[in-house]
C-alpha positions, 0 to 999 in steps of 0.5 A: 571526539568526532565519533560523540558527536555522529553517535549524538547526532544518530540518536537524535534522529533515531528519536526524531524519526521514532516520534515522528512516526507515531500514530494520533487521531487525524480529523482528516481521518474517519475511523471505522466502528473497529477503531480502523481506517478501512474495513472489508466490503464484500464484492456484492457491495462494491462491485469489483471482482478484480483478482490479481492470481499469480500461478507460478510455474518453472520459468515464473516463479519467485526463485527465477524472479525475485520480484514476481509477487510485487507489482500489480495495483489500482490507480483512482482518478476520474479516467472517463471524465463523467465527475465520478472516481474510477478504479484502474486495476492492473494485474501480472498474469492477468488482463488489467 
């Protein structure tokens, strides 16, 4: 009896999560011509040339440090209070 209740409950949550993760067109997001939310823009157009280059060596590599390829990121905020959104890029082995 208990097993069937647990099984029915877990199936319900599985179906709920499946349908809650489906995508639909949301008016808040504009799709590009190719039907995606994002598009590649070259650095010549954006003025952004940051690259988080990782150079594995004997001490720093994915075998010795599991999270070697994790990290680095970007933050968007008005850091200098000029009313414009600033981007701050962080790097693992390069300066931020």
